[in-house]
C-alpha positions as CSV (number, residue, x, y, z in Angstrom):
1,M,102.3,114.4,114.1
2,E,104.1,111.6,111.9
3,N,104.7,112.3,108.2
4,L,101.2,111.3,106.7
5,D,102.7,108.5,104.2
6,A,104.9,107.2,106.5
7,M,102.2,106.9,108.9
8,V,100.0,105.0,106.2
9,L,102.7,102.9,105.2
10,R,103.4,102.1,109.2
11,T,99.7,101.5,109.9
12,L,99.5,99.2,106.7
13,Q,102.2,97.1,107.6
14,G,101.2,96.4,111.1
15,W,97.5,95.2,109.7
16,R,99.6,92.9,107.4
17,A,102.3,91.7,110.2
18,A,98.8,90.9,111.8
19,G,97.7,88.5,109.3
20,Q,94.8,91.0,108.1
21,R,93.8,91.8,104.6
22,A,94.3,95.1,103.4
23,L,94.7,97.0,100.2
24,L,96.6,100.0,99.4
25,A,95.4,102.7,97.0
26,T,97.6,105.4,95.1
27,V,96.5,108.4,92.9
28,V,98.3,107.6,89.7
29,R,96.6,109.6,87.5
30,T,94.4,112.8,87.3
31,W,92.5,115.0,85.0
32,G,91.2,118.4,85.6
33,S,90.7,119.5,89.1
34,S,91.8,116.7,91.8
35,P,91.4,116.9,95.5
36,R,94.4,114.9,96.0
37,P,97.7,115.0,94.2
38,E,99.3,111.9,92.2
39,G,101.2,109.8,94.7
40,S,99.0,110.4,97.4
41,I,98.2,107.2,99.2
42,M,95.4,105.3,101.7
43,A,95.2,102.2,103.2
44,L,92.1,100.1,103.7
45,C,92.1,97.2,106.2
46,E,89.4,94.2,106.0
47,T,88.0,95.5,109.2
48,G,86.8,99.2,107.6
49,A,89.4,100.8,109.1
50,V,91.0,103.6,106.6
51,V,94.2,105.9,106.9
52,G,95.4,108.3,104.5
53,S,93.3,109.9,101.9
54,V,92.8,109.8,98.0
55,S,90.0,112.4,97.7
56,G,87.7,114.6,99.9
57,G,86.2,111.7,101.5
58,C,83.5,109.9,99.0
59,I,85.7,107.7,97.4
60,E,87.0,106.1,100.4
61,D,83.8,105.7,101.5
62,D,82.9,104.0,98.2
63,L,86.4,101.8,98.8
64,V,85.3,100.8,102.4
65,D,81.5,99.9,101.3
66,R,83.0,97.6,98.1
67,Y,86.0,95.9,99.7
68,T,84.8,95.4,103.5
69,R,81.8,93.8,102.2
70,A,83.9,91.6,100.0
71,Y,86.5,90.7,102.7
72,A,83.3,90.1,104.9
73,G,82.2,87.6,102.2
74,S,78.6,89.1,102.2
75,G,78.7,88.8,98.5
76,Q,76.0,90.9,97.7
77,A,75.9,95.0,96.6
78,E,73.2,97.1,96.1
79,G,70.8,95.7,93.5
80,G,72.0,92.4,94.2
81,A,75.4,92.4,92.4
82,G,78.3,90.1,94.3
83,H,81.4,91.5,95.5
84,V,84.4,89.7,94.3
85,L,87.0,88.9,97.1
86,P,90.1,91.2,96.1
87,S,93.1,89.5,95.5
88,G,95.8,88.6,93.1
89,P,98.0,91.6,90.9
90,P,96.9,95.2,91.2
91,A,94.2,96.8,89.7
92,F,93.0,100.2,88.4
93,A,90.0,102.1,89.4
94,K,88.7,105.3,87.7
95,Y,86.4,107.8,89.3
96,G,84.6,110.8,88.1
97,V,84.5,109.9,84.6
98,T,81.1,111.2,84.2
99,A,79.6,114.5,85.4
100,D,76.8,112.4,87.6
101,E,79.8,110.5,89.0
102,A,82.0,113.4,89.5
103,H,79.3,114.8,91.8
104,R,78.6,111.5,93.5
105,F,82.3,111.2,94.8
106,G,82.6,114.9,95.4
107,L,85.2,115.7,92.7
108,P,85.5,119.2,91.6
109,C,83.8,120.2,88.2
110,G,85.6,118.1,85.5
111,G,87.7,116.0,87.9
112,T,88.5,112.6,87.2
113,L,91.2,110.4,89.1
114,E,92.8,107.2,88.8
115,L,93.6,104.7,91.5
116,L,96.5,101.6,91.6
117,L,95.1,99.2,94.1
118,E,97.3,96.9,95.7
119,F,95.9,93.8,97.2
120,D,97.5,92.2,100.6
121,P,101.0,94.3,100.2
122,D,104.2,92.2,101.2
123,P,104.5,92.8,105.2
124,A,108.2,92.2,105.1
125,S,108.7,94.6,102.3
126,L,106.5,97.0,103.8
127,A,108.5,96.5,107.0
128,E,111.9,97.2,105.1
129,L,110.3,100.5,103.3
130,V,109.4,101.8,106.9
131,S,112.4,101.2,108.4
132,A,114.4,103.2,105.9
133,L,111.9,105.7,106.3
134,D,112.6,105.7,110.1
135,A,116.3,105.9,109.1
136,G,116.0,109.0,107.2
137,Q,116.2,107.6,103.8
138,M,114.5,108.2,100.6
139,V,113.0,105.4,98.9
140,R,111.7,104.6,95.3
141,R,108.9,101.8,95.8
142,S,108.4,100.2,92.2
143,V,105.3,98.0,92.0
144,R,105.2,95.2,88.9
145,L,101.7,95.7,87.5
146,A,102.0,91.7,86.4
147,D,102.1,90.7,89.8
148,G,102.3,93.3,92.5
149,A,105.7,92.6,93.6
150,A,107.6,95.6,95.2
151,I,111.1,96.8,94.6
152,L,112.7,99.2,96.8
153,A,115.7,101.5,95.8
154,R,117.3,104.1,97.5
155,A,116.5,107.7,95.9
156,E,118.5,110.6,96.2
157,A,115.7,113.0,95.6
158,P,112.0,113.7,95.8
159,A,110.4,112.5,92.2
160,A,106.8,112.6,90.9
161,L,105.2,109.6,90.6
162,E,106.1,107.8,87.7
163,M,103.7,104.9,85.6
164,D,104.2,102.9,82.5
165,A,102.7,99.6,81.0
166,A,105.0,97.8,83.5
167,Q,105.2,99.3,86.6
168,V,104.3,102.0,89.0
169,A,106.8,104.0,90.9
170,N,106.2,106.2,93.8
171,T,108.9,107.8,95.8
172,F,108.7,108.1,99.6
173,G,111.0,110.3,101.8
174,P,111.2,110.7,105.8
175,G,108.9,113.1,107.1
176,Y,109.5,117.2,107.0
177,R,111.6,118.5,110.2
178,M,111.7,121.9,111.4
179,L,114.4,123.7,113.5
180,I,113.2,126.8,115.8
181,I,115.8,128.9,117.2
182,G,113.8,130.2,120.4
183,A,111.1,129.3,122.7
184,G,109.2,132.1,122.9
185,Q,105.3,132.9,122.4
186,M,105.7,133.2,118.4
187,S,107.7,130.1,118.6
188,E,104.8,128.0,120.0
189,Y,102.4,129.2,117.5
190,L,104.7,128.5,114.8
191,A,105.2,125.3,116.3
192,T,102.1,124.0,117.1
193,M,101.0,124.9,112.9
194,A,104.4,122.9,111.9
195,L,103.2,119.9,113.7
196,F,99.4,119.9,112.4
197,C,101.0,120.2,109.0
198,G,103.2,116.8,109.5
199,F,106.4,118.7,110.2
200,A,108.8,117.0,113.3
201,V,109.5,120.0,115.4
202,T,113.0,120.7,117.3
203,V,113.1,123.7,119.3
204,C,116.5,125.1,120.4
205,D,117.3,127.8,123.3
206,P,120.0,128.2,125.6
207,R,118.1,130.6,127.5
208,A,116.3,128.7,130.9
209,E,113.5,131.3,131.6
210,Y,112.2,130.7,127.9
211,R,112.5,126.9,127.8
212,G,110.8,126.7,131.2
213,A,107.6,128.3,130.1
214,W,107.4,126.1,127.1
215,S,104.2,124.5,126.5
216,V,103.6,122.5,123.1
217,P,103.6,119.1,123.4
218,G,105.3,117.2,120.5
219,A,108.2,119.3,119.8
220,Q,111.8,118.4,121.1
221,V,112.9,120.9,123.1
222,L,117.1,121.5,123.4
223,S,119.1,123.8,125.4
224,D,122.3,123.3,123.6
225,M,123.7,126.7,121.8
226,P,121.7,126.8,118.2
227,D,124.7,126.7,116.0
228,D,125.7,123.4,117.9
229,V,122.1,122.4,117.1
230,V,121.8,123.1,113.8
231,T,125.5,121.0,113.1
232,A,123.9,118.2,114.8
233,F,120.4,118.1,113.2
234,Q,122.0,117.9,109.7
235,P,119.2,119.7,107.8
236,D,118.7,118.1,104.7
237,Q,116.1,118.8,101.7
238,R,113.4,118.3,103.8
239,S,114.5,120.4,106.7
240,C,113.8,124.1,107.5
241,V,115.4,126.1,109.6
242,V,113.7,129.7,111.5
243,A,115.1,131.7,114.0
244,L,112.8,133.8,116.2
245,T,115.0,135.0,119.1
246,H,115.7,138.5,118.1
247,D,119.4,138.1,119.6
248,P,122.0,138.0,117.3
249,K,124.4,135.9,119.3
250,L,121.8,133.3,118.8
251,D,120.2,133.5,115.5
252,D,123.0,135.0,113.5
253,L,125.5,131.4,114.0
254,A,122.5,129.5,113.7
255,L,121.6,130.9,110.2
256,L,125.2,130.8,109.2
257,E,125.4,126.9,109.8
258,A,121.8,126.1,108.1
259,L,123.0,128.0,105.0
260,G,125.9,126.0,104.3
261,S,123.3,122.9,104.7
262,E,120.6,121.3,102.1
263,A,117.7,122.8,104.1
264,F,115.0,124.2,101.5
265,Y,114.1,127.1,103.7
266,V,116.5,129.1,105.9
267,G,115.2,132.3,107.5
268,G,115.5,134.7,110.5
269,I,112.7,137.2,112.4
270,G,113.3,140.6,112.1
271,S,112.0,143.9,110.2
272,R,113.7,145.2,107.2
273,R,116.3,147.4,109.2
274,N,117.1,144.3,111.3
275,N,117.6,142.0,108.5
276,A,119.6,144.8,106.6
277,A,122.2,144.7,109.8
278,R,122.0,141.0,109.9
279,R,123.2,140.8,106.8
280,E,125.9,143.3,106.9
281,R,127.2,141.5,110.4
282,L,127.8,138.4,108.4
283,I,129.5,140.0,105.6
284,A,131.6,141.9,107.7
285,H,132.7,139.7,110.3
286,F,132.0,136.2,109.0
287,G,133.4,136.6,105.1
288,Q,130.0,136.1,103.8
289,T,128.9,137.6,100.5
290,E,125.6,138.6,98.9
291,Q,125.5,135.4,96.9
292,S,126.3,133.2,99.7
293,L,123.7,134.7,101.8
294,A,121.1,135.0,99.0
295,R,119.2,131.8,100.5
296,L,118.6,133.6,103.7
297,R,115.1,134.9,104.0
298,G,114.2,137.9,106.2
299,P,112.0,139.8,106.9
300,I,110.4,136.2,107.0
301,G,106.9,135.3,106.1
302,I,104.2,136.3,103.3
303,Y,102.5,139.5,103.9
304,I,98.9,139.3,105.2
305,G,99.1,142.8,107.2
306,S,99.8,140.6,110.2
307,K,100.9,142.4,113.6
308,T,100.5,140.0,116.4
309,P,102.3,136.8,117.1
310,P,100.1,134.0,116.1
311,E,99.4,135.9,112.8
312,I,102.9,136.5,112.1
313,A,103.4,132.9,112.9
314,V,100.3,132.0,110.3
315,S,102.6,134.3,107.8
316,V,105.6,132.5,108.4
317,M,104.3,128.9,108.3
318,A,102.7,130.2,104.8
319,E,105.7,131.1,103.4
320,V,107.6,127.6,104.6
321,L,104.9,125.8,102.8
322,A,105.0,127.5,99.6
323,V,108.7,127.0,99.6
324,K,108.2,123.3,100.7
325,N,105.8,122.8,97.8
326,G,107.7,124.6,95.2
327,V,105.5,127.6,94.7
328,A,106.8,130.6,93.6
329,L,105.2,133.6,95.4
330,P,104.6,137.0,93.9
331,R,106.9,139.7,94.7
332,D,104.1,141.9,96.2
333,M,103.4,139.3,98.8
334,A,106.7,139.6,100.1
335,V,107.1,141.2,103.5
336,A,109.8,144.0,102.4
337,Q,108.4,144.6,99.0
338,A,104.9,144.9,100.0
339,K,105.7,147.4,103.1
340,S,108.2,149.5,100.8
341,E,105.3,149.6,98.1
342,R,102.5,150.6,100.8
343,E,104.8,153.5,102.5
344,G,105.4,154.8,98.9
345,A,101.8,155.0,98.0
346,H,101.1,156.4,101.4
347,A,103.8,159.3,101.0
348,A,102.2,160.2,97.4
349,S,99.1,160.4,99.2
350,A,100.5,162.5,101.8
351,A,102.0,164.8,99.4
352,S,98.8,165.2,97.2
353,G,97.2,166.3,100.4
354,W,94.6,163.5,100.4
355,G,95.8,161.9,103.8
356,V,98.3,162.5,106.4
357,G,97.8,159.5,108.3
358,A,98.4,155.8,107.6
359,P,95.9,154.0,105.5
360,V,93.5,151.8,107.6
361,G,95.0,148.2,108.1
362,T,98.2,149.4,107.1
363,P,100.7,147.8,109.8
364,G,104.1,149.2,111.3
365,D,107.1,147.7,110.6
366,V,106.7,144.3,112.8
367,P,109.5,142.5,113.0
368,H,108.4,139.7,110.6
């Protein structure tokens, strides 16, 4: 599944290159609760086709109704009001100003958002932007409010949308990528969820018996040694590397290569004991230190009491997304921390004579 922003821009560019009229809507400001964050985009074609999202759906419906009527030249809205054919400089549209309007457009209580509407964006500029994203570049697109001209510039890091009296600047990047070491059952669950979340997924496993059973379409499967694949993958700030084989010969060197990259997430499967052993190996035999291993995550995932491969994959995907989105997870959601606390509580309970068995729902030290 392609990165959502890239898909919107690519589709919009195709419409414009074919001579169709279209608009690009960008969330530029929000007040209170909002269904979509600032910088979110959607495109609307004169045919009524929509790609992307700026709300839970009601605002999209309103834009479709207003502008497809105008594009079609119907000239009439409810109550006899005319629609003006959209063209010229960008315009702003605000939704949810009143409680009634917020309810009508499905916005959360108190939610208000403002959109920038660009009419018939230049197809050549859009093609240049899409080409840069395809090449793995991050691009800052600045729209001049006076005339709608778009200026593209190379960006070095993700940035929040910026707006002033003269322009609106939104930063777009290539899609997020996930490299999974190992083609086992849990890798299939994790790859499926990552694809749904818009990640481009690459799976590496030199073991033919695992590759032969792989059944997730949309993921690239490679047979080279994992550390070589990590080197060729060139993880950047929009990449994550997850090792899931349980085989130190495959996982350790791949993780070591990934730690030297800009990957936003590097983690390996394993119990608390196995992860401690991995750290000891990397320090003893590969010259690593506690400081150089600070970014290495393990046991990976968040604590949800998971025991089965699909549940553990959910746990891992949740942690990856939290790190991607800059969310600091509470310590008691870390697998190692949560299990240690539960074991301590269980020991105290057993010592007091109130219980001798594990509490209902308490998992063993499963490998995540």
